[in-house]
C-alpha positions in Angstrom: 119.2 122.6 126.7 118.2 120.6 123.6 121.7 119.0 123.3 122.6 117.9 126.8 126.1 118.0 128.2 125.9 114.2 128.5 125.8 113.7 124.7 129.0 112.5 123.1 129.3 114.0 119.6 131.9 112.8 117.0 133.7 115.2 114.7 131.8 117.2 112.1 128.3 116.2 113.4 125.8 118.5 111.8 122.7 119.2 113.8 120.7 121.5 111.4 118.6 123.2 114.1 120.2 122.5 117.5 117.4 124.3 119.3 114.8 121.9 117.8 116.2 118.6 118.9 116.3 116.7 122.2 119.5 114.7 122.7 120.6 113.4 126.0 122.9 110.6 127.3 123.5 109.3 123.8 126.4 109.1 121.3 126.6 110.2 117.7 129.4 109.3 115.4 131.6 111.4 113.1 130.0 113.2 110.1 126.4 112.3 111.0 123.6 114.7 110.1 120.6 115.2 112.4 117.4 116.9 111.2 114.9 119.0 113.2 112.6 117.6 115.9 114.7 114.5 116.4 114.9 112.9 119.9 117.8 110.6 120.8 117.5 109.2 124.3 120.1 108.0 126.8 121.9 104.8 126.1 121.2 105.0 122.4 124.0 105.3 119.8 124.2 106.5 116.2 127.2 105.6 114.2 129.4 107.6 111.8 128.2 109.0 108.5 124.5 108.5 109.2 121.5 110.6 108.3 118.8 111.0 110.8 115.8 112.8 109.2 113.4 115.1 110.9 110.7 114.1 113.4 112.5 110.8 114.3 112.4 109.2 117.7 115.4 107.0 118.8 114.8 105.6 122.2 117.0 104.1 124.8 118.5 100.7 123.8 118.7 101.5 120.0 122.1 101.0 118.3 122.4 102.4 114.8 125.6 101.4 113.1 127.6 103.4 110.5 126.2 104.8 107.2 122.6 104.2 108.0 119.8 106.3 106.6 116.8 107.0 108.8 113.8 108.6 107.1 111.4 111.2 108.4 109.2 110.3 111.3 110.7 106.9 112.1 109.7 105.6 115.5 111.7 103.1 117.5 110.1 101.3 120.4 112.0 99.7 123.3 109.2 97.9 125.2 106.7 95.5 123.6 104.3 95.6 126.5 104.4 99.2 127.9 102.3 100.1 130.9 102.0 103.4 132.8 101.2 101.7 136.1 101.9 98.5 137.9 99.0 96.1 138.7 98.6 97.7 142.2 98.0 101.1 140.5 101.4 102.6 141.4 103.2 104.5 138.7 105.9 102.5 136.9 109.5 103.5 137.3 112.6 102.4 135.4 112.9 99.5 137.9 109.6 98.1 136.6 110.6 97.3 133.1 113.7 96.5 131.0 114.8 97.8 127.7 114.7 95.4 124.7 117.7 96.4 122.6 117.3 97.1 118.8 120.0 97.2 116.2 120.2 98.7 112.8 123.3 97.3 111.0 125.6 99.3 108.7 124.4 100.8 105.4 120.7 99.9 106.1 118.0 102.4 105.2 114.7 102.9 107.1 111.9 104.7 105.1 109.8 107.5 106.4 107.1 106.7 109.0 108.4 103.2 109.7 107.9 101.8 113.2 110.6 99.5 114.5 109.4 97.3 117.4 111.8 96.5 120.1 114.2 93.6 120.1 114.8 93.3 116.4 117.8 93.6 114.2 117.7 95.2 110.8 120.5 93.6 108.7 123.4 95.0 106.8 122.3 96.9 103.7 118.6 96.1 104.3 115.9 98.5 103.1 112.7 99.1 105.2 109.9 100.6 103.1 108.1 103.7 104.1 105.3 103.1 106.6 106.4 99.5 107.4 106.0 98.1 110.9 109.1 95.9 111.6 108.1 93.2 114.1 110.9 90.7 113.6 114.5 90.6 112.3 115.2 91.7 108.8 117.9 89.7 107.0 121.0 91.4 105.5 120.1 93.1 102.2 116.4 92.3 102.4 113.8 94.8 101.2 110.8 94.7 103.5 107.5 96.5 103.4 104.0 96.4 104.8 102.3 95.9 108.1 103.7 93.7 109.5 106.9 94.1 107.3 107.5 91.2 105.0 110.5 90.5 102.7 109.7 91.5 99.1 113.1 91.7 97.5 116.9 91.9 97.7 118.6 95.3 97.8 121.6 93.9 96.0 119.6 93.5 92.8 119.7 97.3 92.2 123.5 97.8 91.9 123.4 101.5 91.6 121.7 101.8 95.0 123.2 98.8 96.8 125.5 99.6 99.7 129.2 99.5 98.9 128.5 99.7 95.1 131.1 101.9 93.5 130.1 104.6 91.0 133.4 104.0 89.2 132.5 100.3 88.8 129.1 101.3 87.4 130.8 103.3 84.7 133.0 100.4 83.6 130.1 97.9 83.4 
């Protein structure tokens, strides 16, 4: 079954094509939308009012806070030095490695085809450009792009797009 019984779904979660996702052992917050061909693994969590676009992979150890946008084809990684086998040639098991947690803080946005290396935190309201490879922490409200991702701006400078910016306030400016 594409959405396992072990998944905890909040209220009004919208999974556009439930037969085209793979969710198991994870939690998804209220009013979150999940596109086709998304995998969310055990011990991962997605907050409330998020949008997880198609073809995205959210692995074990990833925490996505509330109101986060994840673009198409975003890949999260939970092990910096993955191996299929141990030095003696025996296949690795879960006992042979440990998850490096990754966090995406509230109101951040991650552009399509970005890769997020394990162990990093993407700050509040930060914006990760499409195709970026995030190898270290992203400060709150930073705009990062490139390979490896580098800070190129401040998301608060575009008031109409900044998290928490009120449309009503924009009209009165």
